[in-house]
C-alpha positions as CSV (number, residue, x, y, z in Angstrom):
1,X,-129.5,-48.9,86.9
2,X,-127.1,-49.9,84.2
3,X,-127.8,-48.6,80.7
4,X,-128.9,-51.2,78.1
5,X,-127.1,-49.2,75.3
6,X,-123.4,-49.6,75.1
7,X,-121.1,-47.3,73.1
8,X,-118.5,-49.5,71.3
9,X,-115.4,-48.0,69.8
10,X,-114.6,-49.6,66.5
11,X,-110.8,-49.6,65.9
12,X,-111.3,-50.0,62.1
13,X,-113.3,-46.8,61.9
14,X,-112.6,-43.2,62.7
15,X,-112.1,-42.4,66.4
16,X,-115.1,-40.1,66.3
17,X,-117.3,-42.8,64.9
18,X,-119.1,-44.8,67.6
19,X,-121.4,-47.8,67.2
20,X,-124.3,-48.3,69.6
21,X,-124.8,-51.8,70.9
22,X,-128.3,-52.5,72.1
23,X,-128.9,-55.3,74.6
24,X,-132.0,-56.9,73.2
25,X,-132.1,-59.4,76.1
26,X,-132.8,-56.7,78.6
27,X,-136.2,-56.0,80.2
28,X,-136.0,-52.3,79.1
29,X,-135.8,-53.5,75.5
30,X,-138.9,-55.6,75.9
31,X,-137.3,-59.0,76.6
32,X,-139.1,-61.6,78.8
33,X,-138.0,-64.6,80.7
34,X,-140.3,-67.3,79.3
35,X,-139.0,-70.4,81.0
36,X,-136.2,-71.8,83.2
37,X,-135.2,-75.0,84.8
38,X,-137.2,-75.9,87.9
39,X,-134.3,-75.7,90.3
40,X,-133.2,-72.2,89.2
41,X,-134.0,-69.3,91.3
42,X,-134.0,-65.6,90.2
43,X,-133.8,-66.4,86.5
44,X,-135.4,-63.0,85.6
45,X,-132.4,-61.3,87.2
46,X,-130.5,-62.2,84.1
47,X,-132.4,-59.5,82.2
48,X,-131.9,-56.7,84.6
49,X,-128.2,-55.9,84.6
50,X,-127.9,-55.4,88.4
51,X,-124.5,-56.7,89.7
52,X,-126.1,-57.4,93.1
53,X,-128.7,-59.8,91.6
54,X,-128.2,-63.1,90.0
55,X,-129.7,-66.5,89.0
56,X,-128.7,-69.4,91.2
57,X,-129.1,-73.2,91.0
58,X,-127.4,-76.3,92.3
59,X,-124.6,-77.3,89.9
60,X,-125.7,-80.9,89.7
61,X,-129.2,-80.0,88.4
62,X,-130.3,-79.4,84.8
63,X,-129.8,-75.7,84.0
64,X,-131.5,-73.7,81.2
65,X,-133.5,-70.5,80.5
66,X,-135.7,-69.4,77.5
67,X,-135.7,-65.7,76.7
68,X,-138.3,-64.1,74.4
69,X,-137.0,-61.0,72.5
70,X,-139.4,-58.1,71.7
71,X,-138.9,-58.7,67.9
72,X,-136.9,-60.7,65.4
73,X,-133.2,-59.9,65.9
74,X,-130.3,-60.8,63.7
75,X,-128.2,-62.2,66.6
76,X,-124.5,-61.6,66.2
77,X,-123.0,-61.7,69.7
78,X,-123.8,-63.2,73.1
79,X,-122.4,-61.9,76.4
80,X,-122.5,-63.5,79.9
81,X,-121.3,-62.1,83.2
82,X,-120.9,-63.3,86.7
83,X,-120.1,-61.1,89.7
84,X,-120.3,-63.7,92.5
85,X,-117.0,-64.8,94.1
86,X,-117.8,-67.9,96.0
87,X,-119.8,-70.0,93.5
88,X,-119.0,-72.2,90.6
89,X,-118.8,-70.6,87.2
90,X,-120.4,-71.5,83.9
91,X,-117.9,-73.3,81.5
92,X,-119.7,-74.7,78.4
93,X,-123.0,-73.5,77.3
94,X,-125.2,-73.9,74.2
95,X,-127.4,-71.3,72.5
96,X,-130.4,-72.2,70.4
97,X,-132.7,-69.8,68.4
98,X,-136.2,-69.9,67.0
99,X,-138.3,-67.6,64.9
100,X,-141.5,-69.5,64.5
101,X,-143.7,-71.8,66.6
102,X,-145.6,-74.9,65.6
103,X,-149.3,-74.8,64.7
104,X,-150.4,-75.1,68.4
105,X,-148.4,-72.0,69.1
106,X,-146.7,-73.6,72.1
107,X,-143.8,-75.8,70.9
108,X,-140.8,-73.9,69.5
109,X,-138.6,-75.1,66.7
110,X,-135.0,-74.7,67.7
111,X,-131.9,-74.1,65.6
112,X,-128.4,-74.5,67.1
113,X,-126.5,-71.2,67.1
114,X,-123.4,-72.6,68.6
115,X,-121.7,-74.0,71.7
116,X,-119.3,-71.8,73.5
117,X,-116.7,-72.2,76.3
118,X,-116.3,-69.4,78.9
119,X,-113.1,-68.8,80.7
120,X,-112.7,-69.4,84.4
121,X,-112.9,-65.7,85.4
122,X,-115.2,-64.2,87.8
123,X,-116.1,-60.5,88.2
124,X,-116.1,-60.0,84.5
125,X,-118.1,-60.0,81.3
126,X,-117.2,-62.4,78.4
127,X,-118.2,-62.0,74.7
128,X,-118.9,-64.7,72.1
129,X,-119.4,-64.0,68.4
130,X,-121.7,-66.2,66.4
131,X,-119.9,-67.8,63.4
132,X,-123.0,-67.1,61.3
133,X,-125.4,-64.3,62.5
134,X,-128.9,-65.8,62.7
135,X,-132.4,-64.4,62.9
136,X,-134.2,-65.3,66.1
137,X,-137.2,-64.2,68.2
138,X,-136.6,-66.7,71.0
139,X,-133.3,-67.8,72.6
140,X,-132.6,-70.9,74.8
141,X,-129.5,-71.1,76.9
142,X,-128.3,-74.6,78.1
143,X,-125.6,-74.4,80.7
144,X,-123.9,-77.8,80.4
145,X,-120.6,-77.7,82.5
146,X,-119.1,-75.5,85.1
147,X,-115.7,-74.6,86.8
148,X,-115.0,-75.3,90.5
149,X,-116.6,-77.6,93.1
150,X,-118.9,-75.3,94.8
151,X,-122.5,-76.6,95.4
152,X,-124.2,-73.6,93.7
153,X,-123.7,-72.2,90.2
154,X,-124.6,-68.5,89.6
155,X,-124.9,-66.2,86.6
156,X,-125.5,-62.5,86.8
157,X,-126.5,-61.3,83.3
158,X,-127.1,-62.4,79.7
159,X,-126.8,-59.9,76.8
160,X,-127.8,-60.3,73.2
161,X,-126.4,-57.9,70.5
162,X,-127.4,-57.8,66.8
163,X,-129.6,-55.9,64.5
164,X,-133.4,-55.4,64.0
165,X,-135.0,-56.2,60.7
166,X,-134.9,-52.5,59.7
167,X,-131.3,-52.2,60.8
168,X,-130.5,-55.4,58.9
169,X,-131.9,-54.0,55.7
170,X,-129.9,-50.8,56.3
171,X,-126.7,-52.7,56.9
172,X,-127.2,-54.8,53.8
173,X,-127.8,-51.6,51.8
174,X,-124.6,-50.2,53.1
175,X,-122.7,-53.4,52.4
176,X,-124.0,-53.2,48.8
177,X,-122.8,-49.7,48.5
178,X,-119.4,-50.7,50.0
179,X,-119.2,-53.6,47.5
180,X,-120.0,-51.2,44.7
181,X,-117.3,-48.8,46.0
182,X,-114.8,-51.6,46.3
183,X,-115.6,-52.7,42.8
184,X,-115.1,-49.2,41.5
185,X,-111.9,-49.0,43.5
186,X,-110.8,-52.3,41.9
187,X,-111.7,-50.9,38.4
188,X,-109.7,-47.7,39.2
189,X,-106.8,-49.8,40.5
190,X,-107.0,-51.9,37.4
191,X,-107.1,-48.8,35.2
192,X,-104.2,-47.3,37.1
193,X,-102.4,-50.6,36.7
194,X,-103.0,-50.5,33.0
195,X,-101.8,-46.9,32.8
196,X,-98.7,-47.8,34.8
197,X,-98.1,-50.7,32.4
198,X,-98.6,-48.5,29.4
199,X,-96.3,-45.9,30.9
200,X,-93.7,-48.6,31.6
201,X,-94.0,-49.8,28.0
202,X,-93.6,-46.3,26.7
203,X,-90.6,-45.7,29.0
204,X,-89.1,-49.1,27.9
205,X,-89.7,-48.3,24.3
206,X,-88.1,-44.8,24.7
207,X,-85.2,-46.4,26.5
208,X,-84.9,-49.0,23.7
209,X,-85.0,-46.4,21.0
210,X,-82.4,-44.3,22.9
211,X,-80.2,-47.3,23.3
212,X,-80.7,-48.1,19.6
213,X,-79.8,-44.6,18.6
214,X,-76.7,-44.8,20.8
215,X,-75.7,-48.1,19.2
216,X,-76.3,-46.6,15.7
217,X,-74.3,-43.6,16.7
218,X,-71.5,-45.8,17.9
219,X,-71.6,-47.8,14.7
220,X,-71.4,-44.5,12.7
221,X,-68.5,-43.3,14.8
222,X,-66.7,-46.6,14.3
223,X,-67.3,-46.5,10.6
224,X,-66.0,-42.9,10.4
225,X,-63.0,-44.0,12.4
226,X,-62.5,-46.9,10.0
227,X,-62.9,-44.7,7.0
228,X,-60.5,-42.2,8.5
229,X,-58.0,-44.9,9.2
230,X,-58.4,-46.4,5.7
231,X,-58.0,-42.9,4.2
232,X,-54.9,-42.3,6.4
233,X,-53.6,-45.7,5.3
234,X,-54.3,-44.8,1.7
235,X,-52.5,-41.4,2.1
236,X,-49.6,-43.1,3.8
237,X,-49.4,-45.7,1.0
238,X,-49.6,-43.0,-1.7
239,X,-46.9,-41.0,0.0
240,X,-44.8,-44.2,0.3
241,X,-45.3,-44.8,-3.4
242,X,-44.3,-41.2,-4.2
243,X,-41.2,-41.6,-2.1
244,X,-40.3,-44.8,-3.9
245,X,-40.8,-43.1,-7.2
246,X,-38.6,-40.2,-6.1
247,X,-36.0,-42.6,-4.8
248,X,-36.0,-44.5,-8.1
249,X,-35.7,-41.2,-10.0
250,X,-32.7,-40.3,-7.8
251,X,-31.2,-43.7,-8.5
252,X,-31.8,-43.3,-12.2
253,X,-30.3,-39.8,-12.2
254,X,-27.3,-41.1,-10.3
255,X,-26.9,-43.9,-12.8
256,X,-27.1,-41.4,-15.7
257,X,-24.4,-39.3,-14.0
258,X,-22.2,-42.2,-13.5
259,X,-22.7,-43.4,-17.1
260,X,-22.0,-39.9,-18.4
261,X,-18.8,-39.7,-16.3
262,X,-17.6,-43.1,-17.4
263,X,-18.3,-42.3,-21.0
264,X,-16.5,-39.0,-20.8
265,X,-13.6,-40.7,-19.0
266,X,-13.4,-43.5,-21.5
267,X,-14.3,-42.1,-24.8
268,X,-13.5,-38.5,-24.1
269,X,-9.9,-39.4,-23.4
270,X,-9.7,-41.5,-26.6
271,X,-11.1,-38.6,-28.5
272,X,-8.5,-36.4,-27.0
273,X,-5.8,-38.9,-27.9
274,X,-7.2,-39.2,-31.4
275,X,-7.2,-35.5,-31.8
276,X,-3.7,-35.3,-30.6
277,X,-2.6,-38.0,-33.1
278,X,-4.2,-36.2,-35.9
279,X,-2.4,-33.1,-34.9
280,X,1.0,-34.9,-34.7
281,X,0.4,-36.5,-38.0
282,X,-0.2,-33.3,-39.6
283,X,3.0,-32.1,-38.1
284,X,4.8,-35.2,-39.2
285,X,3.7,-34.7,-42.7
């Protein structure tokens, strides 16, 4: 006998973490076949999980089953399987759910859980996730269309996966904790982001101050070079003026020498002549 508990590997979690999937539509889980279409034979076989047993009905007839679960289940996933080779296969089917009954306790109030399309594949099991998980105690399956042109349509098993009320509360509790952890992570991320921004601002300010110091240092160096150049220019100018003064002094000294020489030549000679005349006059006398 096939087990009604399936171990499902969750790729998003750690490899050692396994999630148990309970088939709440199995007889061993307390499910019952409450109703089926009049032409369907072996409808209760859908709750057994035996590949050698199946439900069968003419494809042209109306086809449906009503399954009663042992308790209210938050239905999340539906599975159907067919292991017969030479029959037509289910294509489109609708799933309805109900939690309560009317006052006469006989008529169920149905809620549409979704319409699904199966693939044209035999000897396999196909899964269908509900867009919105819904609480239900009773499930109704309507098989609307089929693949192939065989006279009979068959179905081997129907599975229902979800959570009990206690498990649902536990999951909501865990989701609340995860939301709190995510919020804390977001706060930490925001804080880390603020710290990074502050660190970037400090780094930017330090870099700016460093660049400013370098610019001020360059300005000081340029000013020193200008002062040094101006000083050199002043020294050179002063030296040039001293050289000009020395040159003028030399020119003046040269002019004085020439004047003295000329005076001596002109007037000294006359004086000599005058002296000579005086001497000759004295002799003449």
